[in-house]
N, C-alpha and C positions, 0 to 999 in steps of 0.2 A: 531540331525543334527542343524547346525548353518544355518543363512542366508547366509553366506560365502559359506558354502557347497552347499547350493540350487543353489546359483548364478554360482558356478563352474559347476554344474551338468548341467544347461540349457545354459552354454557357455557365461555367461554374466561376464563381470570384475566389481569388486566391485567399483573402480572409476567411470565407466561409470553409473552404477545403483546409486550411490550416487549423482552424477551430475544431473541425469534425476530427482531424488527424490527432490532434492533442487530446481531445476527449476520449478517442479509442485507445491512446496510449495509457491515459490516466484509469480508465477502466480495467485496462489489462493488468497494470499494476496493482490496483486495489484487488483484483481478483487472484494475483497470486498472494499477496501478503494476507489477504483473507483465508486462504488455503493453509498458509503456514501457520497462522494463529490457530485455525482449527485442529491441526494436527497436535498442539500443545494443549488446547482446551481438552480434547478427546484422551490424550494421555494422563492427563492430571485431573480431569473431571472438576475443573474450576477456572474461573475468569483469571486473566491476566493480572489484575490488581491483588485478587485474593492470593495467587501463586506468589507474586512478588512479596506482599507483606508476611506470608508465612516463610518465605525462605529467608527474608532479612531478620525475622524473629529467632531463628535458629543459627546465626551466623557463626556462633562458635561450634557448631559440628559441621564437619566437612562432607559436603555431599558433592563430589566433582560434577556429576552427570547433571544433577539439579542447577549448579551454578551455571554450566554450560548453557543448560537449556533456557534459564532465566536471561541469560545475555542475547542468545539467539531470537527468545520470544519477545524481549523488550524492543530489538531491533525491528522484528517485524511489525509489532504493535504500533511504534513510533512512525514507521514508513507508512504502515496503513492510514494512520491519522493524518499524515502528511499528505498523501496523495489524495484523501478524500478532501481535505482543505484546498489543494490546488484544484480538483475537479469542480468545487463550488465555485472557486474564482474564474475557472475555465467558462462555466455556465453564465455566469454574470458579467463576463467580460464584452465589450463592445466588438 
């Protein structure tokens, strides 16, 4: 028996089940990256953009921890934006 067979038995369409699945996947990823961003926001008491501008303004001073945090935060920030866009696309997909 396949997943498609089970879905038919319970009266669900494959496309609806798939849309629900990818919606949950996107929401989980959004939650993950929101949590990662929140850690940095709490640590530095500022937004990503403010932190990025501040670190870039003092590039001549070496702060390994801040540089590493900037890379990690930027990854989480971009991933969060990307997954929010994907969620919007999923919601409006046929």
